[in-house]
C-alpha positions as CSV (number, residue, x, y, z in Angstrom):
1,M,83.8,151.7,200.3
2,Q,83.2,148.9,198.0
3,K,85.4,149.1,194.8
4,R,83.2,148.4,191.3
5,T,84.6,146.3,188.7
6,T,84.9,147.4,185.6
7,Q,84.2,143.9,183.1
8,R,86.9,143.3,180.5
9,G,86.4,145.0,176.7
10,R,84.2,147.8,178.4
11,P,85.8,151.5,178.9
12,P,87.2,152.3,182.0
13,G,84.2,152.8,184.6
14,T,81.9,151.4,182.9
15,T,79.8,148.2,184.6
16,T,77.2,147.5,182.5
17,Y,76.3,148.3,178.6
18,E,72.6,147.9,177.3
19,A,72.3,145.3,175.0
20,E,69.5,145.1,172.3
21,P,71.3,149.2,170.7
22,A,75.3,147.0,170.7
23,Q,72.6,144.2,169.1
24,A,71.2,146.7,166.8
25,F,74.7,148.5,165.7
26,G,76.2,144.2,165.6
27,Q,73.9,144.0,163.0
28,A,74.0,146.6,161.8
29,V,77.5,146.7,161.2
30,R,76.9,142.9,159.3
31,A,74.5,143.5,157.4
32,A,76.6,146.7,156.3
33,R,80.6,144.4,155.2
34,V,78.3,141.9,154.0
35,E,76.3,143.7,151.2
36,K,79.8,144.6,150.6
37,G,81.1,141.8,149.9
38,I,84.4,142.4,152.8
39,A,85.7,139.1,155.3
40,Q,85.6,140.4,159.3
41,E,88.9,140.3,158.9
42,E,89.3,142.6,156.7
43,L,87.4,144.8,157.9
44,A,88.8,144.9,161.5
45,G,91.8,145.0,159.6
46,L,90.7,148.5,157.7
47,A,89.4,149.7,160.9
48,G,92.5,149.2,162.8
49,V,91.2,146.9,165.5
50,E,91.3,142.5,166.4
51,R,89.2,140.8,164.5
52,S,88.0,138.6,167.9
53,H,86.8,142.5,169.0
54,M,85.1,143.1,165.7
55,G,82.7,139.9,166.0
56,K,81.9,140.7,169.6
57,I,80.9,144.1,167.8
58,E,79.0,142.1,165.5
59,R,77.4,140.0,167.9
60,G,76.4,142.6,169.9
61,E,78.7,141.6,172.9
62,H,81.1,144.7,172.8
63,M,79.2,148.4,172.5
64,P,81.8,150.3,170.5
65,T,83.2,153.2,171.7
66,L,82.1,156.6,169.3
67,A,85.4,156.7,168.0
68,L,85.5,152.7,167.3
69,I,82.2,153.6,165.6
70,L,83.6,156.1,162.9
71,K,87.0,153.8,162.7
72,I,84.2,151.1,161.9
73,A,81.7,153.3,159.1
74,A,84.8,154.8,157.6
75,A,86.3,151.2,156.9
76,L,82.8,150.7,155.2
77,R,82.9,153.1,153.1
78,I,79.4,154.5,154.6
79,S,78.8,157.3,157.3
80,S,78.1,157.3,160.5
81,A,75.2,158.7,160.0
82,E,74.0,155.7,157.6
83,L,75.3,153.0,160.2
84,M,73.5,154.6,163.4
85,T,69.9,155.2,160.9
86,A,70.5,151.5,160.2
87,T,71.3,150.8,164.3
88,E,67.4,152.6,165.0
89,R,65.8,150.8,162.8
90,N,67.1,147.4,164.1
91,I,66.1,147.6,167.8
92,G,62.5,146.0,168.4
93,S,63.0,144.4,164.6
94,S,63.6,141.5,163.4
95,P,67.1,139.6,163.1
96,E,67.4,139.9,160.1
97,P,68.6,143.2,158.5
98,C,66.9,145.2,155.9
99,I,68.5,146.2,153.3
100,D,67.7,147.8,149.5
101,S,69.2,147.3,146.5
102,Q,70.2,150.7,145.9
103,R,73.6,149.7,148.3
104,A,71.9,151.2,151.3
105,L,70.8,149.8,154.5
106,C,67.3,151.1,155.2
């Protein structure tokens, strides 16, 4: 039996991830962060992760765990539901995130 290889940065047992949801989540995080005027390094510190990991999340190179999604939402001072709604809207859309004037992701 051949041993499965786990890629660096992925949870144990995970060998692949879906790029589209990861990229859509990254767009939502970046849009919220920029809209709130928070630097990537500051957001990483508030969420308790390395800056380089936050960069990979924003670029859609890593799919965060549920626990990390909750930490990121708390660091952004938005609900995880708002973050997921923005992610769903970004799936299949253009690379430009959608933000309305009331400081909410649309």
